[in-house]
N, C-alpha and C positions, 0 to 999 in steps of 0.2 A: 274587513280583515286587512292587515298591513301586508304590503308586498315585500317578499324576501329576495335578497340578492346574495349569491354565493360567489366568492372570489376564487381564483385559481388555487389559492392556498387552502381552500376549504372553510374560510371564515364566512359565517352567515351574518348578513347585515339586514336590518329592518329599515325600509324606507319610511322616513318621518312624514306622517300625513296629518299632523295636528297643527299646522301653521295657522295663525290667525287669518281669517278671511279678509281679503283686501276690499277696499271700498268699491272696486270696479267689478264685483261679482256679476252683476246684471249688465251684460253687454248691450242688450236691446232695451226696449221699454221696461221700466221697473218702478215699483212703488214701495216706499219704506214707511212702515208704521213705527214712529218714534215712541220711546218709552213714555213720553208725556202725552201721547194720544194724537199728536200731529201727523198728518199725512204729507209725505214728500214724494213728488213725482220727478224722475230724472227728465232731462230735456227731451229724450226720445219719446217718452210717454206723453209729456205735455204737447209735443208737436203733433202726435197722433190726434189729439183733441183740438188742434188748431190754435194752441197757445192762448186759451181763453182767460178772461179776467175772473171767471167764476166757474164752479163745478157743482153738479148735483151728485150725491152719493146714494147708491142703491145697495141692497143686500139680500141675498138668498140665504135664509137661516138653514134651510134644508141642505143646500149644496155648499154652504160656507164660501160663497163667492161674493166679492165686493164688485160693484159696478160703478164706474165713474164716467160722467158725460159732461160736456160743456153746457153751461147755463148762462142765462142773462144775469148780470150782477144785481138787478133789482128784484129778482125772483125771491119770494120768501123762503124757498127751500134751498137756495144756493149758498155756497161757501166761497169766500174769495180765494183766489189762487194768485200768490205773489212770487215773483222771481227772487231767489236768494243770490246775493253777491253778484257774480258774473253771469248769472242766468243759466248755470248748468243744472240747477234744480229749482223746483217750484213747490211752494209750501201752502198747505191749507189746514186750518184748525178744525180737525174732525173729531175732537174729543167727545162731544155729545153723541155723535154717531158711534164711535168706538165703544163708549160706555153703554149706550142703549142696547147694542147687540153683543155685549160681553166679548168683544174681540180682544184676545190677549195682547197686552202691550207692556209687560214687565221689563222687556228689553227692546231695543230697536231692531226690527226684522225687515229685511229687504226681500221682496217677492218679484218674480217676473210678471209682466202684464202682457196681455194679448188684446187685440181689438177685434170685435165681432163685426158682422156684416152691416149692422146698423150704426157703427161708429162708437159703440160702447166699449170702454176700456175695462177688461175683466181681470181680477186678481183672485186666483184660486188659493185660499188659505190652506186647503187640504194638501196641496202640492208641496207645502213646506217652503220656508224661506231660509235666509242665512242671517244669523245674528251679526249685526254690524255695530253693536254698541262699542263705544270708546271705553278702554280700561280706565280706572281711576288715575288721576294725574300722577300719583306716586308710582304707579306701575309703568307708565309710559317711558320713563328714562331707561328701563332695562330692555326695551325692544330694539 
């Protein structure tokens, strides 16, 4: 429900709360599931895992929680984790994982992540994330 503000003159104004989400929604560790099925970890999330070269992906179908842990690059179950550009994000191709568990990825969604006592990074899909998809190029000029 939108917040209302009333001026001294009695004019009722509604606070606009439909602003597009900024890229910095997740201040702490975060994981984004991109629309193409790629997983992106922000630097804080990758650092919790020790900035590994590879990760393993785990999933609880009942709880709808993704688990991510550091792995040896030569493990048959590992996915490579590569830094993007200046190293503020790290990317892994998890499409086969996303498809296997029918994890929604029609748009790019950013989720907060927490680390458990065993060092596993957990992403709770039930908690909801924020759509950080880029608008089509033709729509960007109007922002």
